[in-house]
C-alpha positions as CSV (number, residue, x, y, z in Angstrom):
1,X,117.8,91.3,-13.5
2,X,116.0,89.1,-11.8
3,X,117.0,86.4,-14.0
4,X,120.8,86.4,-13.9
5,X,121.3,87.4,-10.3
6,X,122.6,83.6,-10.1
7,X,125.4,84.2,-13.0
8,X,128.9,84.1,-12.0
9,X,130.2,87.5,-14.3
10,X,133.4,88.1,-15.7
11,X,135.2,91.6,-15.0
12,X,136.8,93.5,-17.5
13,X,140.0,93.4,-17.7
14,X,141.5,95.1,-20.6
15,X,145.5,94.6,-17.9
16,X,147.8,92.7,-19.7
17,X,150.7,93.0,-16.7
18,X,151.9,90.0,-16.6
19,X,150.5,88.0,-19.4
20,X,152.8,86.0,-21.9
21,X,152.1,87.1,-25.0
22,X,153.9,84.6,-28.7
23,X,153.7,87.0,-31.8
24,X,154.2,84.6,-35.0
25,X,154.6,87.1,-37.7
26,X,155.0,86.5,-41.4
27,X,158.5,87.7,-43.3
28,X,157.0,87.2,-47.3
29,X,156.1,91.2,-47.4
30,X,158.3,92.2,-44.9
31,X,157.7,96.2,-45.3
32,X,153.8,95.7,-44.0
33,X,154.0,93.1,-41.1
34,X,157.5,95.4,-39.8
35,X,154.6,97.6,-39.7
36,X,151.9,95.1,-37.9
37,X,154.2,94.5,-35.3
38,X,155.3,97.8,-34.5
39,X,151.5,98.4,-34.1
40,X,150.6,95.1,-32.1
41,X,153.5,95.9,-29.6
42,X,153.0,99.3,-29.4
43,X,149.0,97.8,-28.6
44,X,150.4,95.6,-26.3
45,X,152.7,98.4,-24.5
46,X,149.7,100.3,-24.3
47,X,147.6,97.7,-21.9
48,X,151.0,96.7,-19.8
49,X,152.6,94.2,-21.5
50,X,156.5,94.3,-21.1
51,X,158.4,93.8,-24.3
52,X,160.7,90.7,-22.0
53,X,157.0,89.1,-22.1
54,X,156.7,89.4,-25.7
55,X,158.4,86.5,-28.1
56,X,158.5,86.8,-31.5
57,X,158.5,83.6,-33.9
58,X,158.7,84.9,-37.3
59,X,158.6,82.2,-40.3
60,X,159.1,82.0,-44.3
61,X,155.0,82.8,-45.2
62,X,151.5,82.8,-44.4
63,X,151.1,78.8,-45.0
64,X,153.6,77.8,-41.4
65,X,151.6,80.6,-39.6
66,X,149.4,78.2,-37.9
67,X,151.6,75.7,-37.6
68,X,153.6,77.7,-35.2
69,X,151.3,79.3,-33.5
70,X,149.0,75.7,-32.6
71,X,153.5,74.8,-31.8
72,X,153.1,77.4,-29.5
73,X,150.0,77.0,-28.2
74,X,150.4,73.2,-26.9
75,X,154.4,74.9,-25.2
76,X,151.7,76.4,-22.8
77,X,154.2,78.9,-22.2
78,X,151.5,81.8,-23.4
79,X,148.5,83.8,-22.1
80,X,147.9,84.2,-25.3
81,X,149.2,84.3,-29.3
82,X,148.5,86.8,-32.4
C-alpha cells in the first residue's frame, strides 16, 4: 500500500498489565450490576489487569454515573474508565 507507507501505525496490544482502571457502578439494581461488575473484572483480569489496579466507585443510580466518571477522569489517576 504505497499511499500508507508514511503513516505511523499503532500496533494492536490487548495487554492490560500496569493499567489503572476506574469502574463506576450503580447500586439501583444491585443484582444486575454485581453480575456486570463480576464479568467486567473477569475480563480485565484475563487481559492482565490486577485487582490492585482496579478502583470501584458505587453510586445510588444511573444519573450519578457521568458525574463520578467526570471526576475520576479529571483526577488523572486512571488509564481507562468503565
